[in-house]
PASEGU-110997 format. One record per residue (C-alpha): chain; residue number from 1; residue in one letter; x, z, y. Coordinates in steps of 0.25 Angstrom, whole numbers. Layout:
REC chain resi resn     u     w     v
REC     A  NUM    A     X     Z     Y
...
END
This chain:
REC chain resi resn     u     w     v
REC     A    1    M   -10   -12     9
REC     A    2    T    -2   -23     3
REC     A    3    K    13   -19     0
REC     A    4    H    23   -28     5
REC     A    5    K    36   -24    -2
REC     A    6    P    44   -38    -2
REC     A    7    E    41   -45   -14
REC     A    8    P    51   -55   -21
REC     A    9    I    48   -69   -16
REC     A   10    S    54   -80   -25
REC     A   11    I    63   -90   -18
REC     A   12    F    54  -102   -21
REC     A   13    D    41   -94   -21
REC     A   14    A    29  -104   -20
REC     A   15    R    24   -97    -8
REC     A   16    I    35  -100     1
REC     A   17    M    40  -113    -6
REC     A   18    R    29  -122     0
REC     A   19    P    29  -117    14
REC     A   20    A    45  -117    14
REC     A   21    L    44  -132    10
REC     A   22    L    35  -135    21
REC     A   23    A    43  -127    31
REC     A   24    S    56  -135    26
REC     A   25    F    50  -148    31
REC     A   26    K    46  -142    44
REC     A   27    K    60  -137    46
REC     A   28    L    65  -151    46
REC     A   29    D    61  -152    61
REC     A   30    P    74  -154    68
REC     A   31    R    69  -144    79
REC     A   32    V    69  -134    68
REC     A   33    L    81  -139    59
REC     A   34    W    91  -140    71
REC     A   35    R    93  -125    69
REC     A   36    N   100  -128    56
REC     A   37    P   111  -138    62
REC     A   38    V   116  -142    49
REC     A   39    M   103  -146    43
REC     A   40    F    99  -152    56
REC     A   41    C   111  -162    54
REC     A   42    V   106  -164    40
REC     A   43    E    92  -168    45
REC     A   44    I    98  -178    54
REC     A   45    A   107  -184    43
REC     A   46    S    94  -185    35
REC     A   47    V    87  -193    46
REC     A   48    I    99  -202    46
REC     A   49    T    99  -205    32
REC     A   50    M    84  -208    33
REC     A   51    V    88  -219    43
REC     A   52    T    98  -224    34
REC     A   53    F    88  -224    23
REC     A   54    A    79  -233    31
REC     A   55    M    90  -242    34
REC     A   56    S    93  -244    19
REC     A   57    L    79  -248    17
REC     A   58    T    80  -259    27
REC     A   59    G    94  -263    22
REC     A   60    A   101  -259    35
REC     A   61    N   109  -248    27
REC     A   62    K   119  -253    16
REC     A   63    E   117  -240     8
REC     A   64    P   107  -240    -4
REC     A   65    V    93  -236     0
REC     A   66    W    92  -225   -12
REC     A   67    F   105  -219    -6
REC     A   68    T   100  -217     8
REC     A   69    G    86  -213     4
REC     A   70    F    90  -202    -6
REC     A   71    L   101  -198     4
REC     A   72    S    91  -196    15
REC     A   73    V    81  -189     6
REC     A   74    W    92  -179     1
REC     A   75    L    96  -176    15
REC     A   76    W    82  -173    20
REC     A   77    L    81  -164     7
REC     A   78    T    94  -157    12
REC     A   79    V    87  -153    25
REC     A   80    I    74  -149    18
REC     A   81    F    81  -140     8
REC     A   82    A    88  -133    20
REC     A   83    T    75  -131    27
REC     A   84    F    68  -127    14
REC     A   85    A    78  -116    12
REC     A   86    E    75  -110    25
REC     A   87    A    60  -112    24
REC     A   88    L    60  -105    10
REC     A   89    A    68   -93    16
REC     A   90    E    58   -92    27
REC     A   91    G    47   -93    18
REC     A   92    R    51   -81    10
REC     A   93    G    51   -73    22
REC     A   94    K    38   -78    27
REC     A   95    A    32   -75    14
REC     A   96    R    36   -60    15
REC     A   97    A    31   -60    30
REC     A   98    A    18   -65    25
REC     A   99    S    17   -54    15
REC     A  100    L    20   -44    26
REC     A  101    R     9   -50    35
REC     A  102    K    -1   -46    24
REC     A  103    S     1   -31    27
REC     A  104    R    -5   -33    41
REC     A  105    T   -19   -28    42
REC     A  106    D   -29   -26    54
REC     A  107    V   -27   -12    57
REC     A  108    T   -35    -3    67
REC     A  109    A   -27     8    74
REC     A  110    K   -31    21    79
REC     A  111    R   -25    21    93
REC     A  112    L   -23    35    99
REC     A  113    R   -25    38   113
REC     A  114    K   -16    50   111
REC     A  115    P    -5    51   101
REC     A  116    E   -11    63    94
REC     A  117    F   -20    66    82
REC     A  118    G   -34    68    86
REC     A  119    A   -33    59    98
REC     A  120    A   -43    48   101
REC     A  121    F   -40    34    96
REC     A  122    E   -46    20    96
REC     A  123    A   -46    10    85
REC     A  124    V   -38    -3    89
REC     A  125    P   -32   -15    81
REC     A  126    A   -18   -13    77
REC     A  127    T   -15   -26    86
REC     A  128    E   -19   -18    98
REC     A  129    L    -8    -7    96
REC     A  130    R     3    -7   106
REC     A  131    K    17     1   106
REC     A  132    D    15    16   109
REC     A  133    D     1    16   105
REC     A  134    Y    -3    28    96
REC     A  135    I   -11    26    83
REC     A  136    L   -17    36    73
REC     A  137    V   -16    32    58
REC     A  138    E   -23    40    48
REC     A  139    A   -23    39    32
REC     A  140    G   -27    26    27
REC     A  141    E   -24    18    40
REC     A  142    M   -14     8    43
REC     A  143    I    -3    10    54
REC     A  144    A    -7     0    64
REC     A  145    G     7    -3    70
REC     A  146    D    22     1    69
REC     A  147    G    24    15    75
REC     A  148    D    29    29    75
REC     A  149    V    22    41    70
REC     A  150    V    20    51    81
REC     A  151    A    11    61    75
REC     A  152    G     8    65    60
REC     A  153    A    13    61    47
REC     A  154    A     7    52    36
REC     A  155    L    10    44    23
REC     A  156    V    11    29    26
REC     A  157    N    10    18    16
REC     A  158    E    21     8    21
REC     A  159    A    19    -2     9
REC     A  160    A    15   -13    18
REC     A  161    V    29   -13    24
REC     A  162    T    38    -7    13
REC     A  163    G    30   -10     1
REC     A  164    E    32     4    -4
REC     A  165    S    20    11    -9
REC     A  166    A    24    25    -6
REC     A  167    P    19    31     7
REC     A  168    V    29    37    17
REC     A  169    V    28    48    27
REC     A  170    R    27    44    42
REC     A  171    E    28    55    52
REC     A  172    S    30    58    66
REC     A  173    G    44    63    70
REC     A  174    G    57    60    62
REC     A  175    D    61    46    57
REC     A  176    R    48    43    49
REC     A  177    S    39    40    60
REC     A  178    A    39    25    60
REC     A  179    V    27    18    54
REC     A  180    T    24     3    52
REC     A  181    G    11    -4    55
REC     A  182    G     4    -9    43
REC     A  183    T     7     4    35
REC     A  184    E    -4    14    30
REC     A  185    V    -5    29    32
REC     A  186    I   -10    35    19
REC     A  187    A   -10    49    23
REC     A  188    S   -11    58    35
REC     A  189    A   -11    52    49
REC     A  190    I    -1    48    60
REC     A  191    I    -1    44    74
REC     A  192    V     8    32    77
REC     A  193    R    14    27    89
REC     A  194    I    14    12    89
REC     A  195    T    28     6    91
REC     A  196    A    26    -9    91
REC     A  197    N    16   -19    97
REC     A  198    P     8   -29    88
REC     A  199    G    17   -40    83
REC     A  200    E    30   -31    84
REC     A  201    T    27   -22    72
REC     A  202    F    37   -20    61
REC     A  203    L    28   -28    52
REC     A  204    D    28   -39    62
REC     A  205    R    43   -39    63
REC     A  206    M    45   -39    48
REC     A  207    I    36   -51    47
REC     A  208    S    44   -59    58
REC     A  209    L    57   -55    52
REC     A  210    I    54   -58    38
REC     A  211    E    50   -72    41
REC     A  212    G    62   -81    40
REC     A  213    A    58   -89    52
REC     A  214    K    60   -77    61
REC     A  215    R    74   -75    56
REC     A  216    R    85   -77    67
REC     A  217    K    99   -82    63
REC     A  218    T   110   -72    61
REC     A  219    P   124   -74    68
REC     A  220    N   131   -76    55
REC     A  221    E   120   -87    51
REC     A  222    I   122   -93    65
REC     A  223    A   137   -93    64
REC     A  224    L   136  -100    50
REC     A  225    E   127  -111    55
REC     A  226    V   137  -114    67
REC     A  227    L   148  -115    56
REC     A  228    L   139  -124    48
REC     A  229    F   135  -133    60
REC     A  230    A   150  -134    64
REC     A  231    L   153  -139    49
REC     A  232    T   142  -149    51
REC     A  233    L   148  -154    63
REC     A  234    V   161  -156    57
REC     A  235    F   155  -163    45
REC     A  236    L   147  -172    55
REC     A  237    L   160  -176    62
REC     A  238    V   167  -179    49
REC     A  239    C   156  -188    44
REC     A  240    A   155  -195    58
REC     A  241    N   170  -198    57
REC     A  242    I   169  -203    43
REC     A  243    S   161  -215    48
REC     A  244    P   171  -221    57
REC     A  245    L   182  -217    47
REC     A  246    S   175  -225    36
REC     A  247    I   173  -237    45
REC     A  248    Y   188  -237    48
REC     A  249    S   192  -235    34
REC     A  250    V   183  -247    29
REC     A  251    K   190  -256    39
REC     A  252    A   204  -251    35
REC     A  253    A   201  -252    20
REC     A  254    G   194  -266    21
REC     A  255    H   183  -261    12
REC     A  256    G   172  -251    10
REC     A  257    T   160  -247    18
REC     A  258    P   160  -237    30
REC     A  259    V   153  -223    27
REC     A  260    S   138  -225    30
REC     A  261    L   130  -216    39
REC     A  262    T   122  -212    27
REC     A  263    I   134  -207    19
REC     A  264    L   140  -200    31
REC     A  265    V   126  -192    33
REC     A  266    A   127  -188    18
REC     A  267    L   141  -184    20
REC     A  268    F   138  -175    32
REC     A  269    V   126  -169    25
REC     A  270    C   134  -165    13
REC     A  271    L   146  -160    20
REC     A  272    A   138  -152    30
REC     A  273    P   135  -137    26
REC     A  274    T   120  -141    23
REC     A  275    T   119  -131    11
REC     A  276    I   122  -118    19
REC     A  277    A   115  -123    32
REC     A  278    A   102  -126    24
REC     A  279    L   102  -112    17
REC     A  280    L   108  -104    29
REC     A  281    P    94  -101    35
REC     A  282    A    88   -97    22
REC     A  283    I    99   -87    19
REC     A  284    G    96   -79    31
REC     A  285    I    81   -79    30
REC     A  286    A    82   -75    15
REC     A  287    G    91   -64    18
REC     A  288    M    80   -57    27
REC     A  289    D    70   -60    16
REC     A  290    R    79   -53     5
REC     A  291    L    80   -41    14
REC     A  292    F    65   -40    16
REC     A  293    Q    64   -40     0
REC     A  294    K    72   -27     1
REC     A  295    N    61   -22    11
REC     A  296    V    71   -23    23
REC     A  297    I    68   -30    36
REC     A  298    A    79   -36    44
REC     A  299    L    76   -38    58
REC     A  300    S    87   -48    59
REC     A  301    G    96   -57    50
REC     A  302    R   108   -52    58
REC     A  303    A   105   -38    53
REC     A  304    I   105   -43    38
REC     A  305    E   118   -51    40
REC     A  306    A   125   -39    47
REC     A  307    A   121   -30    35
REC     A  308    G   129   -39    26
REC     A  309    D   142   -35    34
REC     A  310    V   138   -20    36
REC     A  311    N   150   -11    32
REC     A  312    V   145     2    38
REC     A  313    L   132     9    36
REC     A  314    L   126    21    43
REC     A  315    L   115    28    37
REC     A  316    D   106    38    43
REC     A  317    K   105    50    33
REC     A  318    T    91    55    35
REC     A  319    G    81    46    29
REC     A  320    T    92    36    25
REC     A  321    I   102    43    16
REC     A  322    T    93    55    14
REC     A  323    L    78    55    11
REC     A  324    G    76    60    26
REC     A  325    N    65    71    24
REC     A  326    R    74    83    24
REC     A  327    E    67    96    20
REC     A  328    A    69   110    24
REC     A  329    V    73   117    11
REC     A  330    A    78   131    16
REC     A  331    F    79   140    28
REC     A  332    V    93   147    28
REC     A  333    P    93   158    38
REC     A  334    V   106   163    45
REC     A  335    G   110   174    54
REC     A  336    G   102   185    47
REC     A  337    H    89   178    50
REC     A  338    S    78   177    39
REC     A  339    E    74   164    32
REC     A  340    Q    59   166    37
REC     A  341    E    64   168    51
REC     A  342    L    72   155    50
REC     A  343    A    60   148    44
REC     A  344    E    51   153    56
REC     A  345    A    60   147    66
REC     A  346    A    62   134    58
REC     A  347    L    47   132    57
REC     A  348    M    45   134    72
REC     A  349    A    57   124    75
REC     A  350    S    50   114    65
REC     A  351    L    36   114    69
REC     A  352    T    36   102    78
REC     A  353    D    47    95    69
REC     A  354    E    39    83    63
REC     A  355    T    51    78    55
REC     A  356    P    50    80    39
REC     A  357    E    62    91    41
REC     A  358    G    54    99    51
REC     A  359    R    41    99    43
REC     A  360    S    49   103    31
REC     A  361    I    54   115    38
REC     A  362    V    40   119    42
REC     A  363    V    36   117    27
REC     A  364    L    48   126    22
REC     A  365    A    45   137    32
REC     A  366    K    30   137    27
REC     A  367    Q    34   137    12
REC     A  368    K    44   148    13
REC     A  369    F    38   158    23
REC     A  370    G    24   153    25
REC     A  371    L    27   150    40
REC     A  372    K    16   143    47
REC     A  373    Q    16   138    62
REC     A  374    E     6   127    63
REC     A  375    A     9   124    78
REC     A  376    L    18   128    89
REC     A  377    P    14   138   100
REC     A  378    V     9   131   112
REC     A  379    D    22   135   120
REC     A  380    A    31   128   110
REC     A  381    E    41   117   114
REC     A  382    T    45   107   104
REC     A  383    I    60   104   104
REC     A  384    A    61    90    97
REC     A  385    F    73    86    89
REC     A  386    S    83    76    95
REC     A  387    A    96    69    90
REC     A  388    E   103    76   101
REC     A  389    T    99    90    99
REC     A  390    R    96    90    84
REC     A  391    L    87   102    86
REC     A  392    S    72   104    86
REC     A  393    G    62   115    88
REC     A  394    V    53   122    97
REC     A  395    N    53   132   109
REC     A  396    T    41   142   107
REC     A  397    G    38   157   110
REC     A  398    G    51   158   118
REC     A  399    K    59   154   106
REC     A  400    Q    67   141   103
REC     A  401    Y    67   137    89
REC     A  402    R    76   126    84
REC     A  403    K    81   119    72
REC     A  404    G    92   108    71
REC     A  405    A   106   104    67
REC     A  406    S   116   116    66
REC     A  407    D   125   112    78
REC     A  408    S   113   109    87
REC     A  409    T   105   122    84
REC     A  410    L   118   130    85
REC     A  411    A   121   124    98
REC     A  412    F   106   126   103
REC     A  413    V   107   141   100
REC     A  414    K   120   142   107
REC     A  415    G   114   136   119
REC     A  416    L   103   147   119
REC     A  417    G   114   157   119
REC     A  418    A   117   161   105
REC     A  419    K   129   170   104
REC     A  420    A   132   169    89
REC     A  421    L   127   160    78
REC     A  422    P   124   165    64
REC     A  423    S   137   166    56
REC     A  424    D   130   159    44
REC     A  425    I   124   147    51
REC     A  426    E   136   138    49
REC     A  427    A   137   141    34
REC     A  428    E   122   139    31
REC     A  429    V   122   126    39
REC     A  430    D   135   121    31
REC     A  431    K   129   125    18
REC     A  432    I   116   117    20
REC     A  433    A   124   105    26
REC     A  434    R   134   105    14
REC     A  435    G   122   104     5
REC     A  436    G   117    91    11
REC     A  437    A   106    97    18
REC     A  438    T   103    98    33
REC     A  439    P   104   112    40
REC     A  440    L    94   114    52
REC     A  441    V    98   127    60
REC     A  442    V    86   134    66
REC     A  443    S    87   143    78
REC     A  444    R    77   152    86
REC     A  445    D    82   153   100
REC     A  446    A    97   156   100
REC     A  447    D    96   161    85
REC     A  448    I   100   153    73
REC     A  449    L    91   157    62
REC     A  450    G    95   148    50
REC     A  451    V    96   134    44
REC     A  452    I    86   125    38
REC     A  453    N    90   117    26
REC     A  454    L    85   103    26
REC     A  455    K    88    95    13
REC     A  456    D    90    80    14
REC     A  457    I    90    72     1
REC     A  458    V    99    59    -1
REC     A  459    K    91    47    -5
REC     A  460    G    93    44   -20
REC     A  461    G   102    32   -24
REC     A  462    I   108    31   -10
REC     A  463    Q   122    34   -15
REC     A  464    E   122    22   -24
REC     A  465    R   118    13   -12
REC     A  466    F   129    19    -4
REC     A  467    Q   139    16   -15
REC     A  468    Q   134     1   -15
REC     A  469    L   136     0     0
REC     A  470    R   150     6    -1
REC     A  471    S   153    -5   -12
REC     A  472    M   149   -15    -1
REC     A  473    G   159   -10     9
REC     A  474    I   148    -2    17
REC     A  475    K   152    12    23
REC     A  476    T   140    21    23
REC     A  477    I   139    32    34
REC     A  478    M   128    42    35
REC     A  479    I   123    46    48
REC     A  480    T   116    59    50
REC     A  481    G   112    70    60
REC     A  482    D   115    81    50
REC     A  483    N   128    90    51
REC     A  484    P   141    85    45
REC     A  485    L   139    94    32
REC     A  486    T   125    89    29
REC     A  487    A   129    75    32
REC     A  488    A   142    76    23
REC     A  489    A   133    81    11
REC     A  490    I   123    70    12
REC     A  491    A   134    60    14
REC     A  492    A   141    64     2
REC     A  493    E   128    64    -6
REC     A  494    A   124    50    -1
REC     A  495    Q   138    45    -3
REC     A  496    V   139    39    11
REC     A  497    D   153    35    16
REC     A  498    D   153    43    29
REC     A  499    F   143    51    38
REC     A  500    M   140    55    52
REC     A  501    A   134    68    54
REC     A  502    Q   126    74    66
REC     A  503    A   125    60    71
REC     A  504    K   117    57    84
REC     A  505    P   112    43    87
REC     A  506    E   124    41    97
REC     A  507    E   134    44    86
REC     A  508    K   127    35    76
REC     A  509    L   129    24    87
REC     A  510    R   143    27    89
REC     A  511    L   146    27    74
REC     A  512    I   140    13    73
REC     A  513    R   147     8    85
REC     A  514    E   161    13    80
REC     A  515    Y   159     6    67
REC     A  516    Q   154    -7    74
REC     A  517    E   166    -7    83
REC     A  518    Q   175    -6    70
REC     A  519    G   169   -19    66
REC     A  520    Y   159   -13    55
REC     A  521    M   145   -18    53
REC     A  522    V   136    -6    54
REC     A  523    A   123    -4    47
REC     A  524    M   114     8    49
REC     A  525    T   101    13    43
REC     A  526    G    92    23    49
REC     A  527    D    78    27    52
REC     A  528    G    77    37    63
REC     A  529    T    76    35    78
REC     A  530    N    90    41    80
REC     A  531    D    95    30    71
REC     A  532    A    90    19    81
REC     A  533    P   102    18    90
REC     A  534    A   112    17    79
REC     A  535    L   103     7    71
REC     A  536    A   102    -2    84
REC     A  537    Q   118    -1    84
REC     A  538    A   120    -4    70
REC     A  539    D   123   -19    65
REC     A  540    V   113   -17    54
REC     A  541    A   102    -6    56
REC     A  542    V    93    -3    45
REC     A  543    A    81     6    49
REC     A  544    M    72    12    39
REC     A  545    N    57     8    40
REC     A  546    T    53    23    39
REC     A  547    G    62    26    51
REC     A  548    T    58    27    66
REC     A  549    Q    54    15    74
REC     A  550    P    66    16    83
REC     A  551    A    75    15    71
REC     A  552    R    67     3    65
REC     A  553    E    68    -4    79
REC     A  554    A    83    -2    80
REC     A  555    A    86    -8    66
REC     A  556    N    88   -22    62
REC     A  557    I    84   -20    47
REC     A  558    I    72   -11    43
REC     A  559    D    71    -6    29
REC     A  560    L    57    -5    25
REC     A  561    D    60     4    13
REC     A  562    S    68    14    22
REC     A  563    N    79    14    11
REC     A  564    P    93    15    18
REC     A  565    T   100    10     6
REC     A  566    K    93    -3     8
REC     A  567    L   105    -6    17
REC     A  568    L   112   -10     5
REC     A  569    D   102   -21     2
REC     A  570    I   103   -25    17
REC     A  571    V   118   -26    16
REC     A  572    E   117   -34     3
REC     A  573    I   107   -44     9
REC     A  574    G   116   -46    22
REC     A  575    K   128   -49    13
REC     A  576    Q   120   -58     5
REC     A  577    I   116   -66    17
REC     A  578    L   130   -67    22
REC     A  579    M   135   -70     8
REC     A  580    T   124   -81     5
REC     A  581    R   128   -88    18
REC     A  582    G   143   -88    14
REC     A  583    N   141   -92     0
REC     A  584    L   132  -104     3
REC     A  585    T   141  -108    14
REC     A  586    T   152  -108     5
REC     A  587    F   144  -116    -6
REC     A  588    S   140  -126     5
REC     A  589    I   154  -129    10
REC     A  590    S   159  -129    -4
REC     A  591    N   149  -140    -8
REC     A  592    D   156  -150     1
REC     A  593    V   168  -151    -8
REC     A  594    A   159  -158   -19
REC     A  595    K   153  -167    -8
REC     A  596    Y   166  -172    -3
REC     A  597    F   169  -177   -17
REC     A  598    A   155  -184   -18
REC     A  599    I   153  -190    -4
REC     A  600    I   167  -193     2
REC     A  601    P   172  -202   -10
REC     A  602    A   158  -209   -10
REC     A  603    M   157  -213     5
REC     A  604    M   172  -217     6
REC     A  605    L   173  -224    -8
REC     A  606    S   171  -238    -3
REC     A  607    I   182  -236     7
REC     A  608    Y   192  -228    -1
REC     A  609    P   190  -230   -16
REC     A  610    Q   201  -220   -19
REC     A  611    L   191  -209   -15
REC     A  612    G   184  -212   -29
REC     A  613    V   194  -201   -35
REC     A  614    L   186  -191   -27
REC     A  615    N   173  -194   -34
REC     A  616    V   176  -183   -44
REC     A  617    M   162  -181   -47
REC     A  618    H   161  -196   -51
REC     A  619    L   148  -198   -43
REC     A  620    A   141  -211   -47
REC     A  621    S   142  -218   -33
REC     A  622    P   145  -216   -19
REC     A  623    F   130  -216   -15
REC     A  624    S   126  -206   -27
REC     A  625    A   138  -197   -23
REC     A  626    I   133  -196    -9
REC     A  627    L   119  -194   -13
REC     A  628    S   122  -184   -24
REC     A  629    A   130  -175   -13
REC     A  630    V   118  -176    -4
REC     A  631    I   108  -172   -15
REC     A  632    F   117  -160   -19
REC     A  633    N   119  -156    -4
REC     A  634    A   103  -155    -3
REC     A  635    L   100  -149   -17
REC     A  636    I   110  -138   -15
REC     A  637    I   102  -132    -4
REC     A  638    P    89  -129   -12
REC     A  639    L    97  -124   -24
REC     A  640    L   104  -114   -15
REC     A  641    I    91  -109    -8
REC     A  642    P    89   -98   -18
REC     A  643    L   103   -93   -16
REC     A  644    A   101   -93    -1
REC     A  645    L    88   -85    -2
REC     A  646    K    92   -75   -12
REC     A  647    G   106   -74    -7
REC     A  648    T   119   -72   -14
REC     A  649    K   121   -59   -22
REC     A  650    Y   129   -49   -15
REC     A  651    R   140   -42   -23
REC     A  652    P   147   -30   -17
REC     A  653    M   161   -33   -18
REC     A  654    P   173   -35    -8
REC     A  655    A   172   -46     2
REC     A  656    E   184   -54    -3
REC     A  657    K   179   -54   -17
REC     A  658    L   165   -58   -13
REC     A  659    L   171   -69    -5
REC     A  660    I   179   -74   -17
REC     A  661    Y   166   -73   -26
REC     A  662    N   158   -81   -17
REC     A  663    L   168   -92   -15
REC     A  664    L   169   -93   -30
REC     A  665    I   154   -94   -32
REC     A  666    Y   150  -102   -19
REC     A  667    G   163  -109   -15
REC     A  668    V   167  -114   -29
REC     A  669    G   152  -116   -33
REC     A  670    G   150  -124   -20
REC     A  671    I   161  -133   -24
REC     A  672    I   157  -135   -39
REC     A  673    A   142  -136   -38
REC     A  674    P   141  -149   -29
REC     A  675    F   151  -156   -39
REC     A  676    I   141  -153   -50
REC     A  677    G   129  -155   -42
REC     A  678    I   133  -169   -35
REC     A  679    K   137  -174   -48
REC     A  680    G   124  -171   -55
REC     A  681    I   116  -177   -44
REC     A  682    D   125  -189   -44
REC     A  683    L   122  -191   -59
REC     A  684    V   107  -190   -56
REC     A  685    V   108  -200   -44
REC     A  686    G   115  -209   -52
REC     A  687    M   104  -210   -62
REC     A  688    F    95  -216   -52
REC     A  689    V   104  -225   -43
END
């Protein structure tokens, strides 16, 4: 099985340079280019200069042939450089998508007639599987499609998706039941319910999203394009009015020549925001590509940009802040009951619990007391856990065995008529909770027998990541169904800013809406089915790839590595996209200052000789000055392509300091660079004309 951990692809990799160059010429089609209004106007300007060049060849145009010819060439190059930048960014995404396609193989699936082990099956191609089909996958076989494990547990090699060689456990029940088509079972067997039709699998969506051509423009990008188009219209009107003004000035002064159409076209192209308009599509496409290099798939560009503005982050505790596989480490009896009596009841309440926690209780009971109960009696009734009751167990032999959260279990026994609760139950629950563990209270009928100590472990290095988020102005809030004491202990150890304990799905929703109503941008990470409603409500919803199918469907960003601290990378890339757009827009507009000093004196010098004092760069001639400005305007686009694709580096600092820093670099730099560039180009042009 080929591993597909995203590999670094050079900005100018030969595998994408040639196709990108070919694609850049295809994008010159006006039916394609009109989507970028600024560059569409430049293309029209290029056509006009071709006409004036042809007129110069016949003597119908008074301007030198070399001037109109070179001007036309460089205006066309301006458009080609713009389409090349977009094609290059798309090419990088398509190269990664091509590598993912290699993971596809022709898989034969064992489609079951009944969703149970030992049931009859038929071998069918994976392409014939449909949603809600059940398949059996045994050791050494590929999982034929996306789905949820409904029976069994197995080790699965997910290297085709995540690139990680270490296998992971996928099992029925809990939040580790989702499996991805194209991954391989390497031990045991599972029954999988297919959740996606052919062409709608997770891998299909990944390939579609990674390809830049599939990227939809984000609201911020559209808003910036509208602004650029408005500026272009303003400069178009200005240039259109210069012509009659120059004609009037010639008549009034009695000397000079009116500004020609060729020069007006050159002025318009140099003053229009061509640099940022050319690079804008590449910036957005490259942002999604950089995210994929982190092994994260964004389902929309809007989600990445929103991540750049996030200031509140909600994190599910289990599996996100903690390792998630809580284990039973002790039975703590109360009310005079023995530890073995408690263990027997806990075993009965956990026999049908397929979660890692439930299995660990069964294992602990067997290890400590040699208890064995291979199957429930025939009359047994299973009581499944739910977010509302926060209880699970069985009814058998006229008895009711339950285990669950302290308040829920106590309320249950009171409902059965319990007159008095053990005096030491509250103290034992508090003791376990204060230690950062999870207490599960066990009951038999209306009698409380004791508490199970479930130990949860905070993931290593997560404190440092939360500190980084804090330095970026992001508030972290841990969400958990645990009681307040346990939640407080875990929150303190993980060093989050706040927490919500005993959180039900509707309470998570309420918290997100409250912050959103206050104007905050809210992000949430989660992996469980109970996280799905909150993920759907959040502005940025990051689901773990190891999570359930509902969680992944509700999210707009999928973390293939299932590392919740990856949100830091997502936020940084979101901020990078916003900053890169802002920085290059500042640079583009600042460029115009130098162009004023190059073109305006040159085109009006014959009418107003006094404007010669504005030729501070001492350019050789009016024609070389205009041509040099046009050449610089074109060359700056490919020179900035690496920055557009890589993005400007994010520095965690207050917004006002970051603004000042970027204005100094890209604002002042945008003024100085063209003065140097235009003068240098003029010297070269002067050597040949």
